[in-house]
C-alpha positions, 0 to 999 in steps of 0.5 A: 500500500505504501509503495502504491502511494509512493508511486502515485505521488511520483506520478503527480506533477508538482510544478507551478504549471502542473499545480495551476492546471489541476486547480479549480476554475475559481483558483485559476482566476485568482492566480491569473489575477495575481500574476497580472497584478504583479506584472502591472505593479512591476511595470509601474515600478520600472516606469516610475524609476525612469520618470524620477531619474529623468526629473532629478536630472532635469532639476539639476540641469535647470538649477545650474542654468537658474543660478548661472548669473544670467538674467532670468528674462533671457532664461525664460526667452530661451525656455519659452512658455511651455518648456519640457522640464518639470522645474522649468514649467514651474519657473515658466508659470512664475515668469508668465504671471510676473509679466502679466502683472505689469501694466502697459506703462511699466507699473505693477498690478496690485497683488502680483506677489500672491498671484505669482505664488499661486501660479507656481503652486498650481504648477507644482500641484500638476507635477505632483499629480503626474509624479504620483500617478500609479502609486495608488495602484502599488498601494492597492496591490500591496494591501489586497493581493495577500487577501486575494491569494488567501481567498484562493487558498481557502477555496482550494482547500475547501475543494480538496477536502470535498475531493477527499470526502468523495474518494474516502481516501486520506492518503498523502498522495490524495491530500497533497496535490489539492493543498499544494494548489491552494497554497500556490495562490497565497504564494502568488499573492505574497509575490505580488504584494511584497515588491509593491509595498516595498517600492510604494514606500521607496517611490513615495519617498522619492516623489516627496523629495523631488516635490520638496525640491520644487517647493524650495525652488518656488520659495527661492524664486518668489523671494527674488521676485519679491525683492524686485517688487519691493525695489 
């Protein structure tokens, strides 16, 4: 009997594909959903790494140009009203409002400082929305994937016990495949959730640092314009 059980166990395919193929329809749908969520999360992670690296590079280049000592009007004329860089767009928003605040006789319209500040705040908010786009998906995958996998495991174990009852056989060769199929769903849930949580925290911190740099620049630029207004 023991030899027959051992032979039966050896015939069972315990590879991931074999476990997936033997799983019930519900468990298969759970596994497919978790795999797709994992690919989606990794696509966002890679895209955000590229975006943030580009944003940091653009910010360094613009910072060098801004503090080079050349007139800011010349820098604005060179960049234009719709530059490609994120920091450049914040600068352009402030400069556009600065120019709009001048009357035809050269005087300044009252409230120019507050309008310039609001224009740059709006520009920063737009950049923040773009930089943080996709991060909620990572948070959602990280928080829900383990529970989705657990649902697949519970469903798979339930069906495994039903099969045991129908066959009236508690041999390990009969029990193990169903349990292994069920646990695979939990494993896939953790495989999707762990990287999503780790990179959500890292990318959120990176985004905050980049936006903090934009806000610091906006404050410095506002101070420069304030001196011009007072003068």
